[in-house]
C-alpha positions in Angstrom: 38.4 81.9 -37.1 41.8 83.1 -36.9 44.9 81.6 -38.8 46.3 80.3 -35.5 43.1 78.7 -34.5 42.8 76.7 -37.9 46.4 75.7 -37.7 45.8 74.3 -34.2 42.7 72.3 -35.4 44.6 70.8 -38.4 47.4 69.8 -35.9 45.0 68.1 -33.7 43.3 66.4 -36.4 46.6 64.8 -37.7 47.7 63.9 -34.3 44.1 62.0 -33.9 44.7 60.3 -37.3 48.3 59.3 -36.5 47.2 58.1 -33.2 44.5 55.8 -34.7 47.2 54.5 -37.3 49.7 53.7 -34.5 47.1 52.0 -32.6 46.1 49.8 -35.6 49.7 49.0 -36.4 50.4 48.2 -32.6 47.2 45.8 -32.6 45.4 48.0 -30.1 41.8 48.2 -30.7 40.2 51.6 -31.4 38.4 53.2 -28.4 34.7 52.9 -28.5 32.9 55.5 -30.3 30.8 55.7 -27.1 33.7 56.3 -25.0 33.4 59.6 -23.1 35.2 62.4 -25.0 35.4 66.1 -23.7 34.6 68.2 -26.7 34.2 71.8 -26.7 31.3 73.3 -28.5 33.8 75.3 -30.9 35.5 71.8 -31.7 32.2 70.2 -32.4 31.2 73.0 -34.8 34.7 72.8 -36.6 34.6 69.1 -36.8 31.0 69.1 -38.2 31.8 71.8 -40.7 35.1 70.1 -41.9 33.2 66.8 -42.1 30.2 68.3 -43.7 28.0 66.0 -42.1 25.2 66.4 -39.5 26.2 65.5 -35.7 24.4 64.0 -33.0 25.9 64.9 -29.5 24.5 62.9 -26.6 25.5 64.2 -23.1 24.9 61.5 -20.4 26.6 59.3 -17.8 27.6 55.7 -17.8 25.4 54.9 -14.6 22.3 56.7 -15.5 19.6 54.3 -16.6 18.1 56.1 -19.6 21.5 57.0 -20.7 22.6 53.5 -20.6 19.4 52.7 -22.6 20.6 55.1 -25.1 24.0 53.5 -25.5 23.2 50.6 -28.0 21.1 53.2 -30.2 23.9 55.5 -30.5 26.5 52.6 -31.3 24.0 51.3 -34.0 23.7 55.0 -35.4 27.4 55.4 -35.2 28.0 52.2 -37.3 25.0 52.3 -39.7 25.6 55.9 -40.6 29.4 56.1 -40.6 30.5 58.9 -42.9 26.8 60.3 -43.1 26.4 61.4 -39.5 28.8 61.7 -36.8 27.6 60.7 -33.1 29.4 61.7 -30.0 28.8 60.8 -26.3 30.2 62.9 -23.4 30.0 61.5 -19.9 29.1 64.6 -17.9 29.8 62.8 -14.6 33.4 62.3 -15.8 33.5 65.5 -17.4 31.4 67.8 -15.3 32.5 70.9 -17.2 30.7 69.7 -20.5 27.5 69.8 -18.7 27.9 73.4 -18.0 29.4 74.3 -21.2 26.4 72.9 -22.9 23.7 74.2 -20.6 22.6 70.6 -19.7 19.6 70.5 -17.3 19.0 66.7 -17.3 20.7 63.8 -18.7 20.5 62.4 -21.2 20.5 65.4 -23.5 20.8 65.0 -27.5 21.9 68.0 -29.4 21.5 68.0 -33.0 24.0 70.0 -35.3 23.7 70.5 -39.0 26.9 70.0 -41.2 27.8 73.5 -40.5 27.9 73.2 -36.8 24.7 75.1 -36.0 22.5 73.7 -33.3 19.2 72.7 -34.7 17.4 71.0 -31.8 17.8 69.6 -28.4 16.0 66.8 -26.7 16.1 65.8 -23.0 15.5 62.2 -21.9 15.6 59.1 -23.7 15.2 59.2 -27.5 14.6 56.1 -29.5 16.4 55.4 -32.8 13.2 56.0 -34.8 12.7 59.4 -33.0 16.2 60.3 -33.8 15.9 59.6 -37.5 12.5 61.2 -37.7 13.6 64.4 -36.1 16.5 64.7 -38.5 14.0 64.4 -41.4 11.8 67.0 -39.7 14.9 69.2 -39.4 15.2 68.8 -43.2 18.3 66.9 -43.1 17.9 63.6 -45.1 20.3 60.9 -44.2 20.9 58.4 -46.8 20.4 54.7 -46.4 22.6 53.3 -43.8 26.1 52.2 -44.9 25.8 49.2 -42.7 22.3 47.7 -41.6 21.9 45.7 -38.5 19.6 42.8 -39.3 19.2 41.6 -35.7 17.2 43.7 -33.2 18.7 44.2 -29.7 16.2 41.6 -28.2 17.4 38.9 -30.8 21.3 39.7 -30.0 20.4 39.6 -26.1 18.5 36.1 -26.7 21.4 34.8 -28.7 23.9 35.6 -26.0 21.8 34.1 -23.3 21.7 30.8 -25.4 25.5 30.8 -25.4 27.2 28.6 -22.5 
């Protein structure tokens, strides 16, 4: 990677951090971690290396049923493994070039990257939280215990919301 690329990456990261700080100061909420983001494979490799943590990239679409089933799993992983694993979602219907960049044949597709940004594994279709965590282990990447644990299952959360008027 040449010096200009490194400077560009550092500049982009500083802009991103500044934007987050500005949003917090202005009282706006942070965008959802599952918000569609157009990310290049070079950016993913660079970000994974700089953060030195494994990265799970999920490519799907907001209106795809298996993709919608993946959303709460990805959100849970994002929160439980904050700082230990990065989770990114790209909506390939909103960002059609992403599907081509990553060679996506069907959605959802999950791509597992190590901390150095090297692609380790791809899965096509729905993938449960347990299967994702098991795959990381199988790939030789041990994730520490979650930083935040979710005590209620999705069914309990749904049931609680149904009881609320």
